[in-house]
C-alpha positions in Angstrom: 32.8 -16.7 5.9 30.7 -16.2 2.8 31.6 -17.6 -0.6 30.8 -17.5 -4.3 31.1 -21.2 -5.0 27.6 -21.6 -6.3 28.1 -18.6 -8.6 31.3 -20.0 -10.1 29.8 -23.5 -10.4 27.0 -22.0 -12.5 29.5 -20.1 -14.7 31.4 -23.4 -15.2 28.2 -25.5 -15.7 29.3 -27.8 -12.8 27.0 -29.6 -10.5 27.6 -30.0 -6.7 28.2 -33.7 -7.4 30.7 -33.1 -10.2 32.6 -30.6 -8.1 32.6 -32.9 -5.1 34.0 -35.8 -7.2 36.8 -33.6 -8.6 37.7 -32.4 -5.1 37.3 -35.8 -3.5 34.7 -34.7 -1.0 31.0 -35.4 -0.6 28.2 -33.5 -2.3 27.0 -32.7 1.2 30.3 -31.0 2.0 29.9 -28.7 -1.1 26.3 -28.0 -0.1 27.3 -27.1 3.5 30.1 -24.8 2.2 27.8 -23.1 -0.3 25.2 -22.5 2.5 27.9 -21.1 4.8 27.3 -23.8 7.3 30.9 -25.1 7.0 34.1 -23.3 6.4 36.5 -25.5 4.3 40.0 -26.2 5.4 42.7 -24.0 3.8 43.7 -27.0 1.6 40.2 -27.5 0.3 39.6 -23.8 -0.2 42.8 -23.7 -2.3 41.7 -26.7 -4.3 38.3 -25.1 -5.1 40.0 -21.9 -6.1 42.5 -23.8 -8.3 39.6 -25.6 -10.0 37.9 -22.4 -10.9 41.3 -20.8 -11.8 40.7 -17.8 -9.5 42.4 -16.4 -6.4 41.0 -17.8 -3.2 40.3 -14.2 -2.1 37.9 -13.9 -5.0 36.0 -17.0 -4.0 35.7 -16.5 -0.2 34.6 -13.2 1.5 35.6 -12.6 5.1 32.7 -10.7 6.6 34.8 -9.4 9.5 37.4 -8.0 7.1 34.6 -6.4 5.0 33.2 -4.7 8.2 36.7 -3.4 9.1 37.2 -1.9 5.6 33.8 -0.1 5.8 34.8 1.4 9.2 38.1 2.6 7.7 36.3 4.3 4.8 34.1 6.2 7.2 37.0 7.5 9.3 
């Protein structure tokens, strides 16, 4: 699952360390999520979205769902 955390962090002038502290996780967790090496739990995904004041769907992109929508558009 792709995400836009790095993009929103930049918009909010927030470092990985600051975000990690706010969310009570390690900086390595934030890094792994940003690099798409780790999918956060639903609880953590909601906390991240709440911090940025955006819907979770705007923050995380389900690549499988994106592919399905492209197929439907072609049909």
